[in-house]
N, C-alpha and C positions, 0 to 999 in steps of 0.2 A: 269662477276663474275664467278669464277670457282666453281666446285662442292664442294670443300673443304671449300671455303669461305661461300657458302650457308649453308652448314651443320654447320659450326661454328656459323653463325648468328642465326640459329634455336636453337642451343644448348644454346647460350647466352640468347635468348628470353625465353626459357624454364627455365633456371636458374633464370632469373629475376622474372618470375611469381611464381616459387617455393619459392623464397625468400619472396615475398610479401605475399604469402599465409601463410607461416610458421611464419613470424615475425609480421605481422600486422592483419591478419584475425583471428588468434588464440587468440589474446588479447581480442577482444570483446566476444569470446566464453567463456573465463575464467570469465569475468565479468558477462556474462549471466547465468552461473552456479550458481554463488552466489546470483544473483537477483532472479532467479527462486526458489531457496531453501528458500529465505526469503518470497517471495510472496505466495508460495504454498507449505508449508513444508510437507503436507500429501499426495502429489501426488505420486502415485506408480512409483518407479524407478527400472531399471533393476539391479542395484548394489548400494551398499553403499560405500561412500568415507570414508576411515579411517581417523581419526583425522581431520574431516572437521571443520573449513575452512582453516586449515594450508596448505594443498597441493595447494589449489586454490590461496591463497595469495602468496605463494612462487612462483608459476608459473607466476602470474601477475608481481611480482617484478623481476623475472628472465627475462621475456619478455622485460620489461622496461629497465633493465640493458643492455641487448644485443642490443636493439635498440639505446640507447643513447651513448653507449661506442664504437660503430663502427666508423671507419674513415669515414668522409663525411656523418655522420648520418643525418644531417639536410637536405641534398640533398635527401637522400633516404626517409626520413619522408615526405617531400613535394610531392615526386612522389607517394608514397603510398597513401597519402591523396587524390591526384587527381584520382588515380585508384578507391579508395573507393567511392568517390563522383560520378564519372561517372557510376560505377556499381549500385549505389543506384538510380540514376536518371533513368537509363535504366530499373531497376527492377520496379520502380513505373510507368513508361510509359507502360511497358508490362502488369502490373497488371491492370492498368486502362483500357487498351484495352480488356483484358480478361473479366473484370467485365461488360464492355459495351456490349460485344458479348453475355454474359450470360443473360443480361437483355433484349436484343432484341429478344431472342429466345422464 
């Protein structure tokens, strides 16, 4: 494999993770903002969102539109779900190990 092929592969990998981050991981953040504001409306926040909840709902609908209207969107959605599941499992494994190490000290 030549240097240019290696660099091209790394760029493709970076583009994939950037896509997953911006398309699929921002969606739960948008939902989280709305849930947090419903559960704890008096929590101090660093700024106020104008016209809340309109921007959050528009962002949510925009993310859904971009995800669904892409060519081969079902393939991308499956891959993103796998990445999210693997990340969640690794997070819980690491969390369990940390809690166990704190309890043993």
